[in-house]
Structures are given as C-alpha cells and as structure tokens.
C-alpha positions in Angstrom: -73.9 -119.9 -62.5 -73.0 -116.7 -59.9 -69.5 -117.9 -58.3 -71.4 -115.6 -54.9 -74.3 -118.3 -54.5 -72.9 -120.4 -51.1 -72.7 -124.5 -51.6 -73.9 -126.0 -49.0 -70.9 -127.4 -48.2 -69.5 -124.4 -46.7 -68.1 -125.2 -43.0 -68.2 -122.4 -40.8 -64.8 -121.1 -40.8 -65.0 -121.3 -44.9 -67.8 -118.5 -44.2 -66.1 -116.8 -42.0 -63.2 -116.5 -44.4 -65.4 -115.6 -47.3 -67.3 -112.9 -45.4 -63.9 -111.4 -44.7 -63.5 -111.2 -48.2 -66.3 -110.4 -49.6 -66.2 -107.4 -46.7 -63.0 -106.5 -44.6 -64.3 -104.7 -41.9 -66.3 -107.5 -40.7 -63.4 -108.8 -38.8 -62.5 -105.7 -37.1 -65.8 -105.6 -36.2 -66.3 -108.3 -34.1 -62.3 -108.1 -32.5 -64.2 -105.1 -31.3 -67.4 -107.0 -30.2 -65.2 -109.3 -28.3 -62.7 -106.6 -26.6 -65.8 -104.5 -25.6 -67.0 -107.5 -24.0 -64.0 -108.4 -22.0 -63.8 -104.8 -20.9 -67.6 -105.0 -19.9 -67.4 -108.5 -18.2 -63.6 -106.9 -15.8 -65.7 -104.1 -15.1 -68.4 -106.4 -13.9 -66.3 -108.3 -11.8 -64.5 -105.4 -10.2 -67.6 -102.9 -9.8 -67.1 -102.4 -6.1 -70.0 -102.2 -3.7 -72.4 -100.7 -7.2 -75.5 -102.9 -7.6 -75.7 -104.9 -10.4 -78.9 -102.5 -11.3 -76.9 -99.0 -11.3 -73.7 -100.5 -13.6 -76.2 -102.3 -16.1 -78.0 -98.8 -15.8 -74.8 -96.8 -16.2 -73.3 -99.5 -18.9 -76.6 -99.0 -20.8 -75.9 -94.7 -21.2 -72.3 -95.7 -22.0 -73.5 -98.2 -25.2 -76.4 -94.7 -26.2 -73.5 -92.9 -26.4 -72.3 -94.1 -29.8 -71.2 -91.6 -33.0 -73.9 -90.8 -35.9 -72.3 -90.0 -38.6 -68.0 -89.4 -39.6 -68.3 -86.2 -37.7 -68.9 -87.5 -34.4 -66.6 -90.8 -35.0 -63.9 -88.0 -35.7 -65.0 -85.4 -32.0 -65.1 -89.1 -31.0 -62.1 -90.8 -30.7 -60.7 -87.4 -30.5 -61.9 -87.0 -27.2 -61.0 -90.6 -26.1 -57.1 -89.4 -26.8 -57.1 -86.1 -25.1 -58.9 -87.5 -22.4 -56.3 -91.0 -22.7 -53.0 -88.2 -23.3 -54.2 -86.0 -19.8 -54.3 -90.1 -18.3 -51.1 -90.7 -19.0 -49.4 -87.3 -18.6 -50.5 -87.5 -14.7 
C-alpha cells in the first residue's frame, strides 16, 4: 500500500502538518485569509457613518477585483507597491 493514504487516527494538527508538507503554499494562503478577514473586521468596526449595506457592497466589489493570471498578479502587486510608496512619501 501507499504511504500517502491518511489514517483515521490522524489528529487535526497531524493532518494540517501533512497538508503543509504536500502543498507548501497552503499555510501562506491560510495566513493571507486570516489577515484579510482581520483587516475587513477592523475596517467594518471603524467605518464611521457608512451603512452596513454600503460597506458590504464595497467589500464585494473589492473582493471581485482579483488577478486572473500571473501577469495580472504582477501588475496588481506592482500597482500596490506604487500606491504604498506614494502613501509613505506623503
């Protein structure tokens, strides 16, 4: 039999460690998801007088603006770096 077959005795931490070994970008994706959720929660809490429905509509539009290829991803990151640099120079 293959050693890739998971056992039923596997704990959640063992399964997470095995998945991280099989796909090294998985922990990075989980960390990114947690960071995005934390930022969204912070922005929701500090939204000021904006109604919840308007905030959620803007959040939906922002979530739909995602890169669709490696070239788009490069342009997305490059644009973000330019914006961040301009913000830091103010």
